[in-house]
N, C-alpha and C positions, 0 to 999 in steps of 0.2 A: 573488521566488524562490518564494513558495508557491504561486503559479500554475503555475511552471514544473514544480515536481516533480510536483504533481498531474497536470499535462496528460501527463508523461513516464511515469508512473505507469500513467495510463490507457492510454497506448500499449501499454506493456509486457503490461499484463493481456489487452488485445485479441489479443496475440501468443500468450498463453496461457503466458506466462512467469511464473507466478504468486511463486516464490521470489524472483527477483529484484524482482517488483513490492514483495514485502514489505521486501527491503533496502531499496529508495528511499524508502518510508515512514518507515520506522524511523529512517533518515537525517535526513529532514524533520523528525521529531519531535524528534529531539536536537539539530539547530542553531537550530530554532525553539521550544524548549519552553516559552519565559516568553511569547512577544511573538506567536506565531503565531494568525491570526484561524481557520486552517483545522485546527488539532489535532484538533478533533473529527471532522472528516472523515476526517482521516488515520486516526485510532484505528478508525473505523468502517468504512474500506477494509480496513484491516489484519485487523480482525476477520472480516469477511466473504471474505477472502482466503485465512486460515488454514483457516476450515470449508469453503471449496472445496478445497484442498489435501488435508484430512483426507477428504472425498467421495471424491475421487479414488484415494485410497490405498485406502480400503476397498473400492472396485469391484474392484480389481486383487487 
């Protein structure tokens, strides 16, 4: 399941739907918080996506 969430998040990010990608990462973290091998990757992706949204917001 971890790889599925990560793959889908990457697909959504590629489509520039950053807020939706963040929702999927947060969902994956909640579902797999204690046993996930990928939670550090999720948190890293989440941080980068939030920075991207912030930078896009500041440009406008």
